[in-house]
N, C-alpha and C positions, 0 to 999 in steps of 0.2 A: 405335519398332516400330510397324508397320504395323498397322491394325484387321482383324479377319479376320471373317468372316461365319458365325455361330453358329446353328444351330435347339437351340432350349432344348426338350426334350421329356422323355418318359418311356416307359418300355415297356409295352406294352398298350394306348397310347392311341391310338386310333381316328384321330383328331383331328389328332395330330401325325404320323402316317403319312400323311394327305390332305395336309399342310403339305409333308412332304418330296416326296411327288409332284408337288405343284404346282411347286416348285423346281427339281426336275427337269425338267418339262414345258415350263415358260415360259424357261428361262435356258439358256447354253451354260455357265454357270459350275459348274468340277468342284470346284474347290475350296471345301467349307465345314465346319464341325466340327459334330456333335450331340452335345450335354452332356445327360444324362442328371441332371435336377433331384435324382434320389434321391441320385445320387452327389457331389452339391454343394451343400453346407450352404448358402451365401449364395444361390443360384440357387434352391433349394428356398424360401427363405424368401421370395423376392421375386416368382418365377414359380409358386408351388404353384398357384395358382386360374385363372391367366391363359395356361397352355399350350396350344397351342404358341407360340414368340415366335420370332420371327427378329430378330438383334441383328446391328449393324456400327458399331463405335464406341459412338459416344454415339444413335446413330438405330436404333430399335426399330419391328417389326410385330408388332403382337399379333393374335392370331385373334379374330373370323373376317374372313378376307380369300379375295379371288378371283384368279384371273389376272391381271386387269388391273390390279387393287390391288397384286399382288406385283411385274409389271412396270413400275408405275410407280415405285414405291419403289426397286427394284431402280436403275431409271436414275438416281433423285435420288441414291443413296450414292454412285455413280460420279464 
């Protein structure tokens, strides 16, 4: 199974909104999944104080990150 790009976030999190806007701004990737950690017990336990987090397989990018860091990380996961 191919890894997928996942944004771990939660409703009402302005940092999560910022991360998603950065993702949309710096890349042409159209396919990613947003996981609300409130709806995923395992994600909540793991990421509750560190969201937003981008994940692709075993690789993770935790907030804070900027456009340059996100661009580099996205190149590294391909």
